[in-house]
C-alpha positions, 0 to 999 in steps of 0.5 A: 429448506423453507423459511415461511417468514421470508417467502414474500421477500426478495432473495439474491446474491447466493453464495456456497461453501463446502469443506470436510468435517469429521469425514462428512461434508459441511456445506454453508449457504449465504444470500442477501434478503431484501424486504421493504427497502432493507437488506441483510445477509442470511445463512444456513448450513447442512451436514451431508450425514444429517441431510437437513438445513439449519438456519443461522440467526444473523439478525444481529448483523448490520442492516443494509448488508449484502454481497456475502461470501463465506467459508466453513472452518476446517475441523470446526463443525458448524462454524462459518466465516462470512464476509459482506458489504454494508451500505453507507448513507451519504449526506443526501440520504442515498446509499448503495452496497458497492464501490466507495459507498460500502464498507467491508465487514467480516463475521464468524458464526457458530451454531449453539443449538438454540442460538447463534454466536455472531462476532462481526467487525468492519475491516479496517485499514492501517490507520484504523478507518473502515475500508470501502470495497465491493465483491468480497471473496473468502478462501480457506487455505492451509493451516486455517489461513483465511484469505479475503480478496475484494475490490478496494476503494481508497482515498480520493486523489489516489489510484485506489479511488478507481478501485484496486484488487486487494487482499488481507488474511487472518489465522486462528482467532485473529482479526483480519489485517489491514488490506494490501493493494495488489494493483495500482494505476488503472481500474481493476475489477475482481473476477474470481479467487481460489486457493491452489490446494497443491501449492497453497497459492492464492489465485485471482482473476481480474479485469483491467479497465484502462484509464489515462494512467499507464497500467502497473503493479505496485512496485514493492509487491510486483516481484512477489506476484506471478502475473499472466495476461489471458486476454488482450481484447478490450479490457485485459483479463489478468491472472495473479498468483500470490504464494504463501511466503514471507516478503519483507521489503523496504516500503518507499525510499529512506528518509532523513531528518535533515538534508545535507547537514554540515559536518558533525551534525547528527542526522536520523535516517529512517527506513520503513519496512513492511511484510508484503508476504502472507507468512510471518517473518523475523527480520532486522535492518543492517545499516551501512556507510556506503553500499550493503556488503562493500561498505562499513557496517554501522550496526543492526536493529533488534530483530522483530517479527512482521505479520502480513502487511505490518509496517515498522519504522526503523531509525539510525542516527549518523553524524554528517561528515561533509561529504556526499556520505551514502548511507544504506539500509538492508533487510536481513531475515532468519526465515523466508524471503521470497523476493530480495530485490526490494530489501536494500536502499541508499540515500546520500545525507552529506554535501549538497552538490552545486548546480551547474551554470548553463548560460550567461547572456543578455536579456530583452527584459531589462536594460544593462542586465544579464540572464543567468541560467543553471541546472538543478543538482540531482539531489533531494532537499534543494529549497532554492538558489543563491546567485553570486557575482564577481568582476575584475575589481570586487570579490564574490558578492551575493546578488540575489536568491531565487527558487527558479532556474534563472536569475536576472542581474540588473544595473550592470556596467556595460563593457565590464567582465562579470563571473557568476556562481550559483549555490543551492540552499536547503530549507535551513537558511544559509546552508549551501554547497561551497 
C-alpha cells in the first residue's frame, strides 16, 4: 500500500484490527500522520479475498488528532469504529495529545466507494462536558457491543486528576455512554485491554503508580471487578476483569431534605441509583420503615430500565415521627444483578441524639469560670450546640451557643454548685434534642 501524498510526512502510532466478515478477513489499519506541526488520524482497510488496501478519507476528522484505536464491525463490511484523542490548546497556545490536555473522540467510518462516510463525536461525561484522556483502546464484544477503555483525567481536586482507568460502551447505532472510572486513589495507567471470547469478560492490564493516597478501587464498583496483582515490584501491575452483567447499585448514601425534623414534618429521602454493569437492567426501589425485609414496607418506585452508567434519583416522602426513625432504600430487579452488597442503604431522619458532657472543670483562661466539654453525637446534620445551666436556685437557662466541642462559662459565683446540659442544633434555628 502506498500513498504518494504522505511520503514526506511522519507516520507513527500504528494500530490494527481484524474480524471475519462473510467468511473473509476484514482488516483495518490506523495511524497518526504528522506534517508541518499538524497531526491527524488516517485509516485503511483490506479484505483478504481482494488482497488490496483502500484508503479511507479521514480529512474531516479534527485537526491535531492522534493515538488511534479501532475495530471492524462484525457483519458490516467496510465499517470501521475509531477512537482517538484530540489535542486541546491552552491559554498560552501550547497543546499536547495526552493527559489532561486531550479530549477523547470516537468515529464511525464507512467506505461508500467514491467517498467515506464519517460520523465523529467527542466523548462526553454525565454533565455533557468533553472527556479528557489518553491511550484509548477499542474492543468488539458479543452482540455488537463496543467497549472503549482509556486513562481518564477528571476535575482538579479529585483523584481522577491523577489519571484513572475508565470504561464506556455502545451498542448498535447508539453513542458511547458517559465513562465509568474503575479505579481511584493512586494513579493508574492503562496497559492493554481485550475481550475474553469464551466469557465475554473485558480484561484490562493497568499499572498502579503509588501516590500519597492509599490505593483503592471505587467502593461502589469494587465487587463487580475481579482483580489480580501480577507483580509487586516497583509500581504494581494489576489485572482487572469486568463481566458482561448488570449491576444496579445505590451510588452514595441516602440524602434527606431536612435532618432531624420535628414530628409531623414531611421529609424527602432520596436514593441515587446507578447501573455499574455492562448489561441493561430493569429495577425499582423499595422503601422501608426500618431495615429491608424486617421493617414495614412503605412502597416502591415505578420500574425503570438503566443502561450502563446511567444514574437516576428516586425520592420518597415520609413523615417524621420524633424518634430516630430509620428509613431504608432497597434495589429490586427483574433481571440480572451481579452484586447485591451495594443494593441497600439506611438513614435515620428523626430525633437528634444529644451529645454527652465529658467534663466540667476550672480553666486557666478566665477567672471564676468553668470549661464544659462534650462529645459530638454520631449523627449527621449537627450545626452547633446550645449550652444550658442550672444551679441550686434557678431552672435551666441558655448560657451560650457554640460550634466547638468546648464552652467557657464565665462570671460564676465561687462556692455555687452548677449543672450543665448540651443540646445539638441543626441548620434550622431552634431545632434541638430535648
